[in-house]
C-alpha positions, 0 to 999 in steps of 0.5 A: 593768346589764351590764358591757362584756365585752372579748371582745365588741368587734369592731374594723374599721379605724377603727371599734369595734362591740360585741356580736353585733348589732355596735352602733357604739361609736366611730370613731377616724379621727385616728391621732395623737389623744390618745385612742387605741382602747386608752385609750378601751376601757380607760376604757369597760370600767372605768367604764361599763355597756352600757345606760348607754353606749348610752342616752347614745349614743342621745340623740345624745351623741358617744362621747368626750363620754360618757366625758368627761362621766362622768369629766372628770378622766380626759379632762383627764389623757389630753388634757393636752399634756406 
């Protein structure tokens, strides 16, 4: 299983792509959302593999749901209103 490489991400406006073939990773259209690009990428790189993430995405699971399903504690902590 291949780990994500931080240098292989491409950011284009609200979108993040991965690899030479620019596979869609996620879109961040809400500027004040609790899950920022930086927080999302940190969690993705630390806890997911390329194959695992894209297999879930290809099943129709949303990017945030993939991270949430894998680590509900992270999601709760990151979205908890303080």
